[in-house]
N, C-alpha and C positions, 0 to 999 in steps of 0.2 A: 749537577750538569751546567749551573752556573758558575760554578770554580773552576772547572774545566774550561769554559769556553771565554774566560774575563781573565786567565791566569799569565795570560804574555800580552804586554800593550807597547811593542814595538808600533812606532808609527806607521798607517796605510800611505803607500805612497802608488800605488797602482792599483791593483786587486787581493781582495785577503785570499790565502791558500786553500782557504775549502772551497773554493770553488775548481780546483785542482785534486779532492778527494778520489783516492781510485785511481789516478788516472796511470801510474805507471802498471798497474797490475791489468787497466783494459789496454792499453800500449802492445802488453806482452802476448795477453788475447787475441789481439789483433796480427801478431807477428810482427811488430817493430821492435828494434833495436834502440832502446832505451837509452844508453850513453850516446850513441849517436844523434838520438832525436832530440836530447837534452844537451847536448854539446851543438849544435848548430843554432839552437833556440836561446842558448844563454840561460837555462834554467840549472840552477844549483839543487840536488834533490834537497838536502839539506830544508831547504827554502817548505819545501812540501808539508816538513815532518808535523808542525801545530797549525791550526785553522786560521789562527789572528796572526799567524806573520805577513810577510806585503810580496807579491809576484809584481815587477814592472807589469804593464798591462800591453805593452808592446811584447816582452816574454812569452807571456800566457796567450794572446793570440796567434804568436806564431810556431807557439809549439802545437796546437793544435792543427794548423796549416802542414808541421812537416809531419805528424803523424800519419797523418790523413796520406801525405805524397809518400813518407817511406814506407808504409804498411802496405800500400796498393789497395786501401780503404777508402773509398771516395767519400762514405757517407760514414766517416769517422765522428765528426761532431754531432751527429743526429743521433747516430745509436749510445754513443756515450752520453748524451743528455736524457736519452730514453730510458736507464738504467738507473739517473742520479736522483734519490729521493729525498725529500724535503731536511730529514732531519743529518744528512751528509754536509749540508749548505752551510753549516756553522750558525754564525750572527743572525746572518739574512733570512734562515731556513726557519729558525725558532723565532724571530719576528713573528713569521706569518700561521707557525703552528700554536702559537699562544693567543691569538686574537682570540677576539668574541667570534664573529663571523666570517666566511668565505669571505666577504666583497672587505670584509675590514682586513680582512689580512694582506687582501692583494694591496687595498691603499697601503699599509703600513709598509710594505716589503715594496713597494713602488716609491714610496718616500724614503725609506732607509736606501734604497739601491748606489744613490750618490755617492755613499757610504762605506758603501760594499764595495764599488767599482768607479773609479776618476772615469774622468772625459768620455761620460758615458750619458745619451738619454732616455732615460725609462719613463711612462707618463701613460695614466687612464686617460682617455678622451670618450666625453659622452656622446651618443650614437641613438638615441633615443631609447629601444628595447633590448641595446649592448652597450658593454664597454669596449673600446679598444685598447687594448694593451701595447703601446711600443715601445722597442727598444732599438737603438743603434748607436754603437761606438763613433764617439766624435774627435777621437786624437789623429791630427793632424797626419801621425808617420807609419798609421795604420789603416793601409791598404786591403790586403790578404785578410778578411775578417768573418771569411762564410760559416766556417767549423764553431767557429763561437757562436754565430747567430742561432745556426741551428741548433747546439747544446742549452743555451739561454732560454730558447722558448721550448725545449724539452722540459727544462728544470722548471719553467711555470706549470708548462701543464702538467707536470708530475706533482706541483701544492695543488692545483684542483681537482687533479683525481685522487689525493690521497681521500679528501673529504667526498668527494662527486661520484666515485667508483671511479674502477679501472676504464670502462665503456663509455666515460665522458666523454666529448667531442667539442672542440670551438663549432663555429657558424662557417668561418673561414679563416687560412692560414697565408700570412704574406710574408716573403723576405727579398730583402733589395737585392741578393746576387744574381745572376743568370740561371735560369733553369737547367742542375745536373742531367748529366746521361740519364742516374738510375732516379729519377726523380719522383716515380711510381711509389717507393720506399717513403716515401714523405708523406704519401695520401693515406699509406699504411699506419703509419706510426702517428701519425694527429687524425687520422677517420675523419678528413674532413675536406674540401677541396682547399690547395695550395696553388697561389699565385707567386710567381718569382718577378723579378727588376718590376719591384713596389719601392715605393718614398721609404719605406721605415720595415723593420720586422715585426710583425704585427699577430695576436690573437683576437680574434673577435669572439665575442663572449657575452651571452645571453645572462641578462641582469638577474632572469628569474633561477636561473643556477646558483645563482650565490649570495641565497638568503641560507643557508644552512650553516649550521650551527659549527663551531670548531672542535671536535672532542677532546683536543690538550689544550683546551682554551685555559689561560693561567696569568690575569692581568699582573701581578706584582713580577713575575718571571719576565714577560712582556718587557715592563718598566725596566728592568736588571739589562736585559739585550741590548735596549735603545740606547742604553747610557753606555754601557759598554762598545757598542759601534761607535756610537758620537766620540769618545774618547779616543778610540784609535787613528779619529781622524783630526785631532787636534792638529795645527800647527802644521798643516800639508801643504807642498807647493805648488804652485798656479802651473798651468801649463803654459809651457813658452809662448811669446807671440809669433816666432816662426810656424808653430805647430799649430796654434787657433788659425793663423793664415792657410795653413796648407789644409786644414778641414774644411775653413770657408770655400775655399775652389775646388776641393774635391766634389762639395756637395751641389756647386754653381754647372761644373761642367756638364752635367747631365742635361741642363738646360741652354748649352751652349757656351761661345765664349766669356770668362770669366772678367769683370768689370772692376777694376781697379775701386772704382768709387762705392759698390755695390758691397765688395768684401769689406773696405773701411768701415761703412754704416753699419753690419752686421756684429762689428767688433767694437763698436761704440765709438770709434772715433775718425779724425779729418783722414782723408785721402791721403793730402801733406806730411799729416803725422807717420801715416802707415809708410810709407816711402821713405820718411828718415829713418822711422826704427828698423826697417829692412836691411837698409844702407847699413846704419851699424853691424847688422852680423852680414857687409859683402853680398848681398845681394839684392837683385831687382825685382818688381814684382812680374815681370815678365819672365826673368830667369825661376823664378817661384813656379808658375802656371807651366811653363816647362819641364819642370822637374816634377811636377807631380803628374803629369802626361805622359812623360817616359816609365814611372814607377807603375803608373795604373796600367799602360800597355803590356808590361811584363805581365801582370796578374793576372790581366783577362786572358793573355794567348795563351797563360797554362791551363783555361779552362774553354777543354777541348772541345767543347759541344758550341762553342760560342764561335757564329761565322765573325769572320777580321771585316768583311763587309759594315758589320753592325759595331765592331769597335769602335769605329771613325765617329759615330754619331755620341755614343757614350761618353767621348774622350773629347767632344763640343767641338770636333771638325764638321761642318758644312758638306766635306769631300771627303770620299776616300782614299784621292788623290793625294790632297792635305795631309792627311795620316801617314802615307805610304812614305811620302818626303820627309815627314819630319823623321819616321822611325829609320830610316837610312841614314839621317845622319846623325842618329843617336847610336846606333850600331853597326852602323858601315852594309848591313843586309837590308831584304825585304821583309815584311811582319810574317811570311810565308815558310823561308827560309829557317827563321829563329826557333821555329814552334816546332819545324822537325827536328833541329839539331837539338831541342831541349827535349823531345819524345827520347832521340837516340841517347839520351847522357841519362836518362833516369833509369 
């Protein structure tokens, strides 16, 4: 097994292809057109041939969104993640399976996840009698990521259920995206209360459930897997400054108008330096904020159950009228008309 998983060592620039195991078959099963979905998403099917090949994270998140859109299966990511067994996850899956206990498995997976998938937050936060497992994509160019969030929490759920049993359930489940129309399916899949519009995508996991021994614990193989995933990430390029700034703007919009000084501080630089670096990219801070808002607006409008009045707050506007004026400046029509035109086009 170790030889099969470590045979190919191309550098990982986004997410390891193991994260898309069985994707083609699942798309076909849900009535999607693989060629169309992969074409729109910029996915080369050859990239899916080995679990240690690399996919662009932008392409990976987009293919999940496009699969949901073109198959008409709104909960695509939820159910794709539901059937995703830990063994199918390649290196990151075996890092969990080879750990000594379930608690150590989660810690090992969280610690190795940045090597499996870049520009992503994964962490375990101590909440007393529970661990809160947080997950969030932090690539500045990725705004549509609901399907990825749902499938990833499903993958974590399956790792736990592999040991704790198929009826194990977290105490709570949190998603950062708005509540979808078929949200009752999420409650059934996780068998737990599910909350939306939360700061992170999270599972709340009772500590008492994590003392179980992993049935396939293998310290030697664990070391091999951890070494292999590190080697795949040698000389990995860093996210561009513009994408870093976009990510910070996106996170701050939910709290109101983004401020240059706050974004610069989060990036560990002065406001003057950030302005200068943005100018080098022919971009001003205000133009960056406007661009992110425009992209987020089109994303939110595709969430049919999300009222237009709520979008203004999500985009950092104090009034709906300010959002409507900005939208007409971007597209020449009202948000309501855009949504109607988009619905007729699908």
